[in-house]
VMD Tcl script that draws the C-alpha trace (Angstrom):
set ca {
  {125.13 107.28 141.52}
  {126.24 104.36 139.29}
  {127.59 101.17 140.66}
  {130.94 100.01 139.14}
  {132.14 96.46 139.14}
  {134.99 97.59 141.37}
  {132.46 98.30 144.19}
  {131.76 94.46 144.24}
  {135.32 93.90 145.41}
  {135.17 96.23 148.33}
  {133.11 93.71 150.55}
  {131.71 94.99 153.76}
  {128.18 96.24 153.57}
  {127.33 95.33 150.05}
  {123.78 94.26 149.45}
  {123.79 92.86 145.92}
  {119.97 92.47 146.17}
  {119.24 96.03 146.48}
  {122.04 97.53 144.29}
  {120.65 96.24 141.07}
  {124.21 95.24 139.86}
  {124.55 94.14 136.34}
  {125.72 90.55 135.54}
  {127.92 91.76 132.91}
  {131.07 90.75 134.64}
  {131.94 87.46 136.28}
  {133.25 87.22 139.77}
  {135.26 84.61 141.72}
  {134.34 83.95 145.29}
  {137.44 82.98 147.39}
  {137.98 82.81 151.13}
  {141.20 84.59 151.67}
  {143.44 81.38 151.34}
  {143.60 79.70 147.90}
  {140.21 78.19 148.06}
  {137.40 79.23 145.74}
  {133.62 78.44 145.50}
  {133.64 75.75 142.73}
  {131.00 73.96 140.58}
  {132.47 70.37 141.05}
  {134.09 69.21 137.85}
  {132.25 71.91 135.92}
  {129.16 69.82 135.39}
  {125.89 71.60 134.55}
  {123.53 69.00 135.65}
  {120.87 69.76 138.25}
  {122.15 68.76 141.72}
  {125.68 68.98 140.92}
  {127.62 69.70 144.14}
  {129.12 73.16 144.81}
  {132.30 72.94 146.87}
  {135.51 74.51 148.17}
  {138.33 73.95 145.78}
  {141.77 75.32 145.15}
  {141.52 78.43 143.03}
  {142.22 77.83 139.27}
  {140.12 80.62 137.68}
  {138.46 78.06 135.47}
  {134.82 78.55 134.30}
  {133.46 76.40 137.04}
  {134.79 78.90 139.59}
  {133.19 81.98 137.89}
  {129.82 83.33 138.89}
  {127.43 86.00 137.73}
  {125.01 88.09 139.69}
  {121.60 88.20 138.29}
  {119.85 90.54 140.82}
  {120.11 88.38 143.92}
  {120.73 85.16 142.15}
  {124.07 83.74 141.62}
  {124.59 81.93 138.26}
  {127.58 79.85 137.14}
  {129.16 81.63 134.17}
  {129.60 78.45 132.21}
  {125.89 77.87 132.72}
  {124.26 81.26 131.98}
  {121.90 81.93 129.19}
  {118.94 79.73 128.22}
  {118.29 77.38 131.13}
  {121.18 78.68 133.25}
  {122.21 77.02 136.48}
  {122.18 78.82 139.83}
  {123.68 78.48 143.32}
  {120.93 76.61 145.04}
  {120.14 75.31 148.62}
  {119.13 71.75 148.13}
  {115.35 71.09 148.01}
  {114.68 74.56 149.47}
  {116.09 73.62 152.90}
  {116.32 76.19 155.67}
  {118.20 74.40 158.46}
  {121.87 74.55 159.27}
  {123.82 71.72 157.41}
  {121.54 71.72 154.31}
  {123.80 71.21 151.20}
  {124.26 73.79 148.44}
  {124.33 72.56 144.80}
  {123.81 73.80 141.29}
  {120.22 73.81 140.00}
  {118.19 75.17 137.23}
  {117.45 78.76 137.92}
  {113.87 79.16 139.14}
  {114.04 82.45 140.93}
  {112.94 80.81 144.14}
  {114.09 82.10 147.65}
  {116.43 79.20 148.09}
  {118.46 80.62 145.05}
  {118.55 84.12 146.39}
  {121.62 85.51 148.26}
  {122.92 88.76 149.59}
  {126.39 89.80 150.60}
  {126.88 91.24 154.02}
  {130.13 91.71 155.93}
  {132.05 89.23 153.77}
  {129.47 86.52 153.99}
  {126.91 85.11 151.41}
  {123.61 85.00 153.25}
  {120.53 83.00 152.09}
  {117.38 85.11 151.58}
  {115.26 82.13 152.49}
  {116.88 81.20 155.88}
  {119.20 84.04 156.83}
  {121.91 81.40 157.17}
  {125.29 81.72 155.63}
  {127.06 79.85 152.76}
  {129.78 77.75 154.50}
  {132.54 75.26 153.55}
  {133.67 74.10 157.04}
  {137.30 74.94 157.84}
  {137.45 77.18 154.64}
  {140.42 75.56 153.09}
  {139.78 71.99 152.41}
  {139.32 71.16 148.71}
  {136.26 69.05 148.02}
  {134.21 70.05 150.96}
  {130.62 70.47 149.73}
  {129.14 73.97 150.46}
  {126.14 74.15 152.95}
  {124.26 76.64 154.86}
  {124.94 77.22 158.51}
  {124.39 79.79 161.33}
  {126.44 82.91 160.50}
  {129.47 82.91 162.80}
  {132.22 84.71 160.81}
  {134.35 81.57 160.63}
  {136.94 81.20 157.75}
  {134.63 78.90 155.84}
  {131.87 81.66 155.66}
  {134.24 84.43 154.62}
  {133.86 85.22 150.70}
  {135.78 87.83 149.10}
  {134.83 88.86 145.55}
  {137.34 89.06 142.78}
  {136.05 90.53 139.54}
}
mol new
graphics top color blue
foreach p $ca { graphics top sphere $p radius 0.5 }
foreach p [lrange $ca 0 end-1] q [lrange $ca 1 end] { graphics top cylinder $p $q radius 0.2 }
display resetview
């Protein structure tokens, strides 16, 4: 059975890690309000914060899947930048930023029941209340809150 990009938008029990999805299409992660996962100011420097921000469909809100790694579209290619748990942290509250892609487990994520879950810690990608622009993303115990719900629009 082939996997189509539309299957990404179905949410639910999607394990991007095991499906082997192609990165041929960009996706936007939004949380059901008008808030998207955003590379702050579209900067591509290591350590740049990833945050909740009002959806605007600019490049800094578009992400590619590379297996279990999520790359910023504006940063793909040679030396691409990935969604990264700062300094390999595995405890609740550790910040999420953009970092040079290394393939390390702190850059590996899977999608389960509407949540982005870290391979390294089993904690969820979180932005607090879920609708406050400028809130830096962090990892937290999965609890199904609005700040942890990520829908995929391709």
